[in-house]
N, CA, C and O atoms as a MOPAC input file, in Angstrom:
PM7 MOZYME 1SCF
protein

 N     90.88800 1   101.75200 1   100.99300 1
 C     89.97400 1   101.25600 1   101.99800 1
 C     88.56200 1   101.64800 1   101.60000 1
 O     88.29800 1   102.80900 1   101.28800 1
 N     87.67300 1   100.69700 1   101.61100 1
 C     86.27500 1   100.92800 1   101.25300 1
 C     85.62400 1   101.85300 1   102.27800 1
 O     85.66000 1   101.57000 1   103.47600 1
 N     85.03600 1   102.94100 1   101.82600 1
 C     84.44900 1   103.90900 1   102.75300 1
 C     83.25600 1   103.32900 1   103.51000 1
 O     83.00700 1   103.72000 1   104.65100 1
 N     82.52200 1   102.41300 1   102.90600 1
 C     81.39600 1   101.78100 1   103.61100 1
 C     81.89800 1   100.93900 1   104.77400 1
 O     81.29400 1   100.93300 1   105.84700 1
 N     83.00300 1   100.22800 1   104.56400 1
 C     83.58700 1    99.42900 1   105.63900 1
 C     84.11000 1   100.33700 1   106.74400 1
 O     83.93000 1   100.04800 1   107.92700 1
 N     84.74900 1   101.41900 1   106.36500 1
 C     85.29800 1   102.35600 1   107.34300 1
 C     84.20000 1   102.94600 1   108.22600 1
 O     84.42700 1   103.19500 1   109.41000 1
 N     83.02300 1   103.16800 1   107.66500 1
 C     81.89900 1   103.68700 1   108.44800 1
 C     81.44400 1   102.69700 1   109.51400 1
 O     80.92300 1   103.10400 1   110.55200 1
 N     81.63200 1   101.40900 1   109.27200 1
 C     81.18900 1   100.37600 1   110.21200 1
 C     82.20800 1   100.06200 1   111.29400 1
 O     81.84700 1    99.63400 1   112.39000 1
 N     83.48500 1   100.27400 1   110.98400 1
 C     84.53700 1    99.92200 1   111.93400 1
 C     84.67100 1   100.95900 1   113.03500 1
 O     84.53800 1   102.16000 1   112.80000 1
 N     84.93800 1   100.46900 1   114.24900 1
 C     85.19700 1   101.35500 1   115.38500 1
 C     86.42600 1   100.84800 1   116.11100 1
 O     86.83000 1    99.69700 1   115.94800 1
 N     87.01400 1   101.71400 1   116.91000 1
 C     88.16700 1   101.34200 1   117.72000 1
 C     87.72600 1   100.29000 1   118.73900 1
 O     86.73600 1   100.49900 1   119.44000 1
 N     88.43200 1    99.17600 1   118.83400 1
 C     88.04600 1    98.14300 1   119.79700 1
 C     88.26200 1    98.56600 1   121.25100 1
 O     87.69100 1    97.96400 1   122.16000 1
 N     89.07300 1    99.58500 1   121.47500 1
 C     89.35300 1   100.04400 1   122.83900 1
 C     88.29700 1   101.04900 1   123.30200 1
 O     87.71400 1   100.89300 1   124.37500 1
 N     88.05300 1   102.08200 1   122.48900 1
 C     87.15700 1   103.16700 1   122.89100 1
 C     85.78000 1   103.10300 1   122.24100 1
 O     84.86200 1   103.80600 1   122.66400 1
 N     85.63200 1   102.28300 1   121.23600 1
 C     84.40500 1   102.20100 1   120.42100 1
 C     84.14900 1   103.50100 1   119.66100 1
 O     83.02900 1   103.76500 1   119.22400 1
 N     85.19500 1   104.30400 1   119.50800 1
 C     85.10500 1   105.56600 1   118.77800 1
 C     85.42500 1   105.38400 1   117.30800 1
 O     85.77400 1   104.28600 1   116.87400 1
 N     85.30800 1   106.46100 1   116.53700 1
 C     85.54800 1   106.39000 1   115.08800 1
 C     87.02300 1   106.19400 1   114.75500 1
 O     87.91100 1   106.51600 1   115.54300 1
 N     87.25000 1   105.65900 1   113.56500 1
 C     88.59500 1   105.46000 1   113.03100 1
 C     88.72700 1   106.26200 1   111.74100 1
 O     87.76100 1   106.41400 1   110.99300 1
 N     89.92200 1   106.77000 1   111.48900 1
 C     90.19800 1   107.42700 1   110.21400 1
 C     91.32400 1   106.66900 1   109.52600 1
 O     92.24600 1   106.17300 1   110.17300 1
 N     91.23000 1   106.58800 1   108.20600 1
 C     92.21800 1   105.84500 1   107.43300 1
 C     93.30900 1   106.78100 1   106.93800 1
 O     93.02600 1   107.81500 1   106.33400 1
 N     94.56800 1   106.40800 1   107.20000 1
 C     95.72200 1   107.15800 1   106.69200 1
 C     96.35300 1   106.32700 1   105.57800 1
 O     97.00500 1   105.31400 1   105.83300 1
 N     96.14900 1   106.77200 1   104.34800 1
 C     96.63200 1   106.02500 1   103.19000 1
 C     98.15500 1   105.91400 1   103.16600 1
 O     98.69900 1   104.87400 1   102.79500 1
 N     98.84900 1   106.99800 1   103.56600 1
 C    100.32000 1   107.01600 1   103.50100 1
 C    100.94500 1   105.89700 1   104.34500 1
 O    101.93500 1   105.28600 1   103.94400 1
 N    100.35600 1   105.63900 1   105.51400 1
 C    100.93500 1   104.66000 1   106.43600 1
 C    100.16200 1   103.34700 1   106.47000 1
 O    100.55400 1   102.41200 1   107.16900 1
 N     99.05700 1   103.27200 1   105.71300 1
 C     98.22400 1   102.07600 1   105.69900 1
 C     97.77900 1   101.71400 1   107.11700 1
 O     97.97000 1   100.58800 1   107.57600 1
 N     97.17500 1   102.70400 1   107.80500 1
 C     96.74500 1   102.50600 1   109.18700 1
 C     95.36400 1   103.10600 1   109.41300 1
 O     94.96100 1   104.05900 1   108.74700 1
 N     94.65500 1   102.52600 1   110.36600 1
 C     93.41700 1   103.09100 1   110.87200 1
 C     93.74500 1   103.75300 1   112.19700 1
 O     94.28600 1   103.11100 1   113.09800 1
 N     93.42300 1   105.02800 1   112.32100 1
 C     93.83500 1   105.80900 1   113.48000 1
 C     92.64800 1   106.07800 1   114.39800 1
 O     91.58100 1   106.50800 1   113.96100 1
 N     92.86700 1   105.81100 1   115.67500 1
 C     91.90700 1   106.15500 1   116.71600 1
 C     92.53400 1   107.27400 1   117.54100 1
 O     93.43900 1   107.04300 1   118.34200 1
 N     92.03400 1   108.49500 1   117.33000 1
 C     92.58000 1   109.63800 1   118.07100 1
 C     92.26800 1   109.51900 1   119.55400 1
 O     93.09900 1   109.87200 1   120.39100 1
 N     91.07900 1   109.02500 1   119.89000 1
 C     90.69300 1   108.94300 1   121.29900 1
 C     91.53100 1   107.93200 1   122.07400 1
 O     91.80000 1   108.13000 1   123.25900 1
 N     91.94600 1   106.85000 1   121.41800 1
 C     92.78700 1   105.83900 1   122.07600 1
 C     94.27000 1   106.10800 1   121.86500 1
 O     95.11700 1   105.47500 1   122.49600 1
 N     94.58900 1   107.05900 1   120.96800 1
 C     95.97900 1   107.37700 1   120.62200 1
 C     96.69600 1   106.15300 1   120.03700 1
 O     97.86500 1   105.90000 1   120.32900 1
 N     95.96000 1   105.39600 1   119.19900 1
 C     96.50800 1   104.18300 1   118.60300 1
 C     96.32500 1   104.20300 1   117.09400 1
 O     95.38600 1   104.80400 1   116.57400 1
 N     97.24300 1   103.53300 1   116.39900 1
 C     97.15000 1   103.34300 1   114.94700 1
 C     97.19400 1   101.84200 1   114.67200 1
 O     98.17200 1   101.16300 1   114.98500 1
 N     96.11600 1   101.34500 1   114.08200 1
 C     95.99700 1    99.92100 1   113.76900 1
 C     96.46100 1    99.66600 1   112.33600 1
 O     96.08100 1   100.41300 1   111.43400 1
 N     97.26400 1    98.64100 1   112.10400 1
 C     97.74300 1    98.38200 1   110.74700 1
 C     96.65700 1    97.80300 1   109.84100 1
 O     95.72300 1    97.14100 1   110.29300 1
 N     96.81500 1    98.07500 1   108.55000 1
 C     95.98100 1    97.45400 1   107.52000 1
 C     96.94000 1    96.64500 1   106.66100 1
 O     97.80000 1    97.20100 1   105.97900 1
 N     96.78500 1    95.33600 1   106.69900 1
 C     97.68900 1    94.44100 1   105.96300 1
 C     96.93500 1    93.74800 1   104.83500 1
 O     95.93400 1    93.06800 1   105.06500 1
 N     97.42000 1    93.92600 1   103.63400 1
 C     96.78700 1    93.35100 1   102.44100 1
 C     95.30400 1    93.71100 1   102.36100 1
 O     94.47700 1    92.89700 1   101.94900 1
 N     94.97700 1    94.95400 1   102.76400 1
 C     93.60500 1    95.42600 1   102.70700 1
 C     92.73300 1    94.98500 1   103.86400 1
 O     91.53700 1    95.27400 1   103.87900 1
 N     93.31000 1    94.29100 1   104.83400 1
 C     92.53700 1    93.78300 1   105.97300 1
 C     92.94800 1    94.52500 1   107.24000 1
 O     94.11400 1    94.47700 1   107.63100 1
 N     91.99600 1    95.22000 1   107.89300 1
 C     92.32400 1    95.91100 1   109.14000 1
 C     92.63500 1    94.91600 1   110.26000 1
 O     91.90000 1    93.94900 1   110.46400 1
 N     93.71200 1    95.15800 1   110.97100 1
 C     94.08900 1    94.32100 1   112.11000 1
 C     93.75700 1    95.12800 1   113.36700 1
 O     94.56800 1    95.92300 1   113.84300 1
 N     92.55600 1    94.91100 1   113.89200 1
 C     92.06700 1    95.71300 1   115.01500 1
 C     92.33900 1    95.02400 1   116.34800 1
 O     91.42700 1    94.76600 1   117.13400 1
 N     93.58900 1    94.73900 1   116.57600 1
 C     94.02500 1    94.14400 1   117.83900 1
 C     94.88900 1    95.15100 1   118.57000 1
 O     95.82000 1    95.71400 1   117.99400 1
 N     94.58400 1    95.37800 1   119.83600 1
 C     95.31700 1    96.38400 1   120.59900 1
 C     96.80900 1    96.07800 1   120.65500 1
 O     97.63000 1    96.99500 1   120.60800 1
 N     97.17000 1    94.80000 1   120.75300 1
 C     98.59300 1    94.44800 1   120.83800 1
 C     99.31500 1    94.58500 1   119.49700 1
 O    100.54400 1    94.52400 1   119.46500 1
 N     98.59900 1    94.76400 1   118.40200 1
 C     99.20400 1    94.99000 1   117.08800 1
 C     99.29800 1    96.48200 1   116.75600 1
 O    100.01500 1    96.87000 1   115.83400 1
 N     98.57900 1    97.31000 1   117.50200 1
 C     98.54800 1    98.75500 1   117.24100 1
 C     99.80000 1    99.42500 1   117.78600 1
 O    100.45000 1    98.93500 1   118.70900 1
 N    100.11300 1   100.57100 1   117.17400 1
 C    101.22800 1   101.35800 1   117.69900 1
 C    100.66200 1   102.62700 1   118.31800 1
 O     99.62200 1   103.13100 1   117.89500 1
 N    101.36000 1   103.13300 1   119.31900 1
 C    100.93400 1   104.34100 1   120.02000 1
 C    101.30500 1   105.56300 1   119.18600 1
 O    102.42400 1   105.66800 1   118.68200 1
 N    100.36200 1   106.47500 1   119.04800 1
 C    100.60600 1   107.70600 1   118.30300 1
 C    101.37400 1   108.70500 1   119.15800 1
 O    101.15000 1   108.81100 1   120.36300 1
 N    102.26700 1   109.42400 1   118.52600 1
 C    103.02100 1   110.46400 1   119.22500 1
 C    102.17800 1   111.73600 1   119.30500 1
 O    101.18800 1   111.88400 1   118.58900 1
 N    102.58200 1   112.64300 1   120.17900 1
 C    101.89700 1   113.93100 1   120.27700 1
 C    101.94400 1   114.67400 1   118.95100 1
 O    100.96600 1   115.31200 1   118.56100 1
 N    103.07000 1   114.59600 1   118.25700 1
 C    103.21900 1   115.27500 1   116.96300 1
 C    102.22200 1   114.72400 1   115.94100 1
 O    101.63700 1   115.48600 1   115.17200 1
 N    102.02900 1   113.40800 1   115.93200 1
 C    101.07700 1   112.81300 1   114.99000 1
 C     99.65000 1   113.23900 1   115.30600 1
 O     98.85600 1   113.47000 1   114.39400 1
 N     99.32000 1   113.34300 1   116.57200 1
 C     97.98500 1   113.79000 1   116.95200 1
 C     97.75400 1   115.24000 1   116.55600 1
 O     96.67200 1   115.58900 1   116.08400 1
 N     98.75700 1   116.08400 1   116.74100 1
 C     98.65300 1   117.49100 1   116.34200 1
 C     98.53000 1   117.61600 1   114.82700 1
 O     97.77400 1   118.44800 1   114.32600 1
 N     99.27100 1   116.79000 1   114.10700 1
 C     99.24500 1   116.80900 1   112.65000 1
 C     97.84700 1   116.50900 1   112.13800 1
 O     97.40000 1   117.11200 1   111.16300 1
 N     97.15600 1   115.58400 1   112.78500 1
 C     95.79800 1   115.21500 1   112.37700 1
 C     94.76200 1   116.28000 1   112.62800 1
 O     93.69400 1   116.24500 1   112.01500 1
 N     95.03200 1   117.22200 1   113.50200 1
 C     94.07700 1   118.28800 1   113.82600 1
 C     94.10600 1   119.42900 1   112.84200 1
 O     93.13600 1   120.17800 1   112.72700 1
 N     95.21200 1   119.57200 1   112.12900 1
 C     95.34300 1   120.69400 1   111.20200 1
 C     94.45400 1   120.48200 1   109.98500 1
 O     94.36200 1   119.36200 1   109.48200 1
 N     93.79200 1   121.54400 1   109.49500 1
 C     92.90300 1   121.39900 1   108.32500 1
 C     93.65300 1   121.12000 1   107.04500 1
 O     93.03900 1   120.97600 1   105.98800 1

């Protein structure tokens, strides 16, 4: 994922920042507790396409 593009993208629900998870090919919004898929390099920023993050996934993201 291009870092310049990532700097411009925001969560469509909260307008907060997104972080890219390479392992799962997702853009994560911690504030909305959603993970948006990236398909063929294209972010799909639709709330109905996102999956809800579990508490464990949110805790995992907080660890350094």
